ZADOMAR-394167 format. One record per residue (C-alpha): z, y, x. Coordinates in steps of 0.2 Angstrom, whole numbers, plus 5000, padded with zeros to 4 digits. Example, Ala and Ser with C-alpha at 12.3 -4.5 7.8 and 13.67 -1.06 7.14 Angstrom:
<rs>
    pz    py    px
  5039  4978  5062
  5036  4995  5068
</rs>
This chain:
<rs>
    pz    py    px
  6115  5415  5246
  6121  5397  5246
  6137  5395  5255
  6135  5386  5272
  6140  5368  5271
  6143  5361  5289
  6147  5343  5295
  6156  5343  5312
  6148  5330  5323
  6153  5325  5341
  6149  5337  5355
  6135  5326  5362
  6126  5325  5345
  6127  5344  5342
  6119  5347  5359
  6105  5335  5356
  6102  5339  5338
  6083  5339  5334
  6073  5345  5319
  6060  5333  5313
  6045  5340  5302
  6036  5330  5289
  6021  5333  5289
  6020  5340  5307
  6029  5329  5319
  6027  5314  5308
  6014  5309  5295
  6027  5302  5283
  6044  5307  5277
  6050  5289  5280
  6045  5290  5298
  6054  5306  5301
  6070  5300  5293
  6069  5283  5303
  6068  5293  5319
  6082  5305  5315
  6099  5303  5324
  6116  5309  5319
  6116  5328  5318
  6097  5329  5316
  6088  5339  5303
  6073  5332  5293
  6062  5346  5286
  6050  5341  5272
  6036  5353  5267
  6028  5353  5250
  6014  5341  5248
  6009  5324  5241
  6017  5309  5249
  6010  5292  5245
  6025  5282  5250
  6040  5273  5242
  6056  5278  5251
  6074  5284  5249
  6084  5296  5259
  6096  5289  5272
  6113  5289  5265
  6123  5281  5279
  6120  5293  5293
  6124  5312  5295
  6106  5319  5294
  6103  5335  5286
  6088  5335  5274
  6079  5352  5270
  6066  5351  5257
  6053  5365  5255
  6046  5359  5239
  6050  5357  5220
  6063  5344  5216
  6066  5333  5200
  6083  5328  5193
  6088  5315  5180
  6105  5310  5175
  6099  5292  5178
  6091  5295  5194
  6098  5292  5212
  6103  5305  5225
  6095  5293  5238
  6078  5296  5230
  6067  5310  5237
  6066  5319  5221
  6049  5325  5225
  6042  5319  5208
  6048  5314  5191
  6046  5296  5195
  6059  5297  5209
  6072  5309  5203
  6088  5314  5211
  6104  5311  5201
  6114  5327  5203
  6109  5345  5202
  6122  5348  5215
  6113  5338  5228
  6097  5345  5224
  6104  5363  5227
  6110  5357  5244
  6094  5351  5251
  6081  5363  5242
  6074  5378  5252
  6063  5392  5247
  6058  5410  5252
  6050  5425  5244
  6032  5418  5248
  6037  5400  5242
  6049  5400  5228
  6054  5383  5222
  6061  5375  5206
  6073  5361  5202
  6066  5352  5186
  6080  5344  5176
  6076  5330  5163
  6085  5329  5147
  6103  5322  5148
  6121  5326  5150
  6126  5332  5168
  6145  5331  5170
  6158  5324  5182
  6161  5309  5170
  6143  5305  5167
  6132  5307  5182
  6145  5313  5195
  6140  5331  5194
  6152  5343  5204
  6154  5361  5201
  6151  5376  5204
  6132  5374  5206
  6127  5386  5220
  6108  5391  5219
  6099  5395  5235
  6088  5411  5236
  6071  5410  5226
  6076  5394  5217
  6075  5391  5198
  6083  5379  5187
  6071  5373  5173
  6077  5361  5160
  6066  5350  5150
  6073  5357  5134
  6087  5369  5130
  6096  5358  5117
  6095  5342  5127
  6099  5347  5145
  6117  5349  5144
  6127  5355  5160
  6145  5352  5156
  6158  5356  5169
  6172  5348  5159
  6184  5362  5163
  6184  5359  5181
  6176  5375  5188
  6163  5389  5185
  6146  5381  5181
  6134  5391  5191
  6139  5403  5206
  6127  5415  5214
  6133  5427  5228
  6121  5438  5237
  6106  5429  5230
  6088  5434  5229
  6078  5430  5213
  6086  5416  5204
  6081  5410  5186
  6089  5398  5174
  6079  5392  5160
  6079  5379  5145
  6097  5372  5147
  6114  5372  5139
  6129  5378  5149
  6147  5373  5143
  6164  5367  5148
  6165  5381  5162
  6182  5388  5167
  6183  5401  5180
  6194  5394  5194
  6186  5403  5208
  6198  5412  5220
  6188  5417  5235
  6176  5428  5225
  6177  5448  5225
  6186  5446  5208
  6194  5429  5206
  6194  5419  5190
  6178  5427  5183
  6163  5420  5174
  6166  5403  5166
  6148  5399  5163
  6139  5410  5177
  6147  5420  5190
  6134  5432  5198
  6139  5444  5212
  6126  5455  5221
  6112  5445  5215
  6096  5445  5204
  6095  5433  5189
  6083  5429  5175
  6091  5420  5161
  6080  5414  5148
  6081  5401  5133
  6099  5396  5137
  6113  5391  5126
  6131  5396  5133
  6146  5389  5123
  6164  5385  5125
  6166  5393  5142
  6181  5403  5147
  6188  5415  5161
  6200  5429  5164
  6186  5441  5163
  6168  5436  5157
  6170  5420  5147
  6152  5415  5148
  6144  5427  5160
  6151  5438  5174
  6141  5451  5184
  6146  5462  5199
  6134  5474  5207
  6119  5463  5201
  6103  5465  5190
  6099  5453  5176
  6086  5450  5163
  6092  5440  5149
  6081  5434  5135
  6081  5422  5121
  6099  5416  5123
  6113  5411  5112
  6131  5415  5118
  6144  5407  5106
  6162  5402  5106
  6167  5408  5123
  6183  5417  5127
  6191  5428  5140
  6209  5432  5142
  6205  5450  5146
  6188  5458  5146
  6171  5451  5140
  6172  5435  5130
  6153  5434  5131
  6148  5446  5145
  6158  5456  5158
  6149  5467  5170
  6154  5479  5184
  6141  5491  5192
  6126  5481  5186
  6109  5484  5177
  6104  5474  5162
  6089  5471  5151
  6095  5461  5136
  6082  5455  5123
  6082  5443  5108
  6100  5437  5110
  6113  5431  5098
  6132  5433  5102
  6144  5427  5090
  6162  5419  5088
  6167  5425  5106
  6184  5432  5109
  6193  5443  5121
  6208  5455  5123
  6195  5469  5124
  6176  5468  5122
  6174  5451  5113
  6155  5451  5115
  6152  5464  5129
  6162  5473  5141
  6152  5485  5153
  6160  5495  5167
  6149  5507  5176
  6134  5497  5170
  6117  5502  5163
  6109  5492  5149
  6094  5492  5138
  6099  5480  5123
  6085  5476  5111
  6082  5464  5097
  6099  5457  5098
  6112  5451  5085
  6131  5454  5089
  6142  5448  5075
  6158  5440  5070
  6166  5442  5088
  6185  5446  5088
  6194  5456  5101
  6213  5457  5101
  6214  5476  5104
  6197  5485  5103
  6178  5482  5106
  6175  5468  5094
  6157  5470  5098
  6154  5481  5113
  6167  5490  5124
  6160  5502  5137
  6170  5509  5151
  6168  5521  5166
  6151  5529  5166
  6142  5514  5157
  6126  5518  5148
  6118  5508  5134
  6102  5510  5124
  6104  5500  5108
  6087  5497  5099
  6081  5485  5086
  6098  5477  5085
  6111  5472  5073
  6130  5475  5077
  6139  5469  5061
  6156  5461  5056
  6165  5462  5073
  6184  5464  5073
  6192  5476  5074
  6177  5488  5077
  6159  5487  5082
  6158  5498  5097
  6171  5507  5107
  6169  5518  5122
  6184  5521  5134
  6194  5537  5137
  6196  5534  5156
  6190  5551  5160
  6172  5545  5166
  6159  5548  5153
  6150  5534  5144
  6133  5536  5136
  6128  5527  5120
  6111  5529  5111
  6107  5519  5095
  6090  5519  5087
  6082  5507  5074
  6097  5497  5072
  6109  5491  5059
  6127  5497  5062
  6140  5506  5052
  6144  5523  5061
  6162  5523  5055
  6165  5507  5065
  6159  5516  5081
  6173  5524  5091
  6168  5537  5103
  6181  5544  5115
  6182  5562  5119
  6170  5567  5133
  6158  5552  5130
  6140  5555  5125
  6134  5548  5109
  6117  5549  5101
  6114  5543  5083
  6095  5542  5084
  6081  5538  5072
  6077  5523  5061
  6095  5517  5059
  6101  5509  5043
  6118  5506  5036
  6117  5491  5025
  6123  5473  5025
  6110  5463  5035
  6110  5449  5023
  6110  5434  5036
  6104  5418  5029
  6119  5407  5030
  6133  5415  5041
  6146  5403  5035
  6136  5390  5044
  6131  5401  5059
  6114  5404  5053
  6111  5422  5057
  6092  5423  5053
  6088  5436  5040
  6086  5432  5022
  6071  5436  5011
  6074  5454  5006
  6085  5459  5020
  6084  5478  5024
  6082  5473  5043
  6065  5464  5040
  6051  5475  5047
  6064  5489  5050
  6062  5490  5069
  6050  5498  5081
  6037  5490  5092
  6035  5505  5105
  6050  5515  5109
  6049  5529  5123
  6064  5539  5128
  6062  5553  5141
  6046  5546  5147
  6054  5529  5149
  6047  5514  5139
  6062  5505  5133
  6053  5493  5120
  6035  5488  5120
  6031  5474  5109
  6013  5467  5106
  6007  5463  5089
  6009  5445  5091
  6027  5447  5096
  6032  5450  5078
  6026  5447  5060
  6024  5459  5047
  6022  5478  5048
  6035  5480  5061
  6048  5470  5071
  6063  5465  5063
  6080  5471  5068
  6091  5458  5076
  6089  5442  5087
  6078  5433  5075
  6060  5437  5070
  6056  5431  5052
  6039  5425  5047
  6040  5436  5031
</rs>
């Protein structure tokens, strides 16, 4: 839920505040804005408006837009943002005026460009309202850079957010008024639901959860890359407490932390499939994955390889963790299971160098002849729960590959 931003007007203005609807009270947005007084609210519904106008910027009028909005780094926050021809300038302003609900979800469309304090005047963190999505024009060219001023995205008590087709960088967790402060440099998500797809997270940092931090949340994470993020304590790439995850087709590499360089889960359930976790470094333990306090993970069709000092570690805190591995490539000698934890070395696993194409240059696709090619499974059911269900056109060859990248051979 977006934090409530309030402006204190004079007592007379508050008592006489009026809401103006367009359409409804007025045929045009411009007429509604022109008739609004200090302290009034102008509510704009979704529709086609054949008018050339700008929001008023010299009066304290609250604008609420029940429609999709468009943002460009070369736009203007006095524009309406109602089409790509009249885009707003900052994502921050777009999030402050857009409204949505479960029956009418809306999106903020972001054009290619660099969005940062020094370029377009962006400010952070960006707080998404309920049922609002961020959709970038392209992952590589929509770059949201907090320039180490704060967390990039903040979601608290939110319903149904999604972030798509962008790059997130330069986030540093300086939040002090959250349940757990200084957590989540790239994204901080508390008691919320998030879909994260086609996103690149790099060079973000925090005390816990360098790139991503989740608390009592649910998330579906697909087709993302998490590289070169850091945490002083737990979870260089992801730190989660009391949450539920589905992670699919993800690369995590070059992340660092004290414990759990790529992933640290505390009392978290996760289905992790078609993912590559490699070359992450922890100071103490859990170079790839560190599970704590009743966490449960099913690892399928994945590669966990070359993480330091170990691939997977479960804690010995007296609360049983559960780990099951199937159709994956990982050396069992680099899995450290504490006493009392439940570990299942399932079917279809292999113990061989995955033969990445060019790991020195961070190309972790599979080479021709890799033992991971066609070594996965398209349909995996465990105790009547379908954990993997891939259609034939989701992969090439006889079976899916292991890891985050499907080859064409």
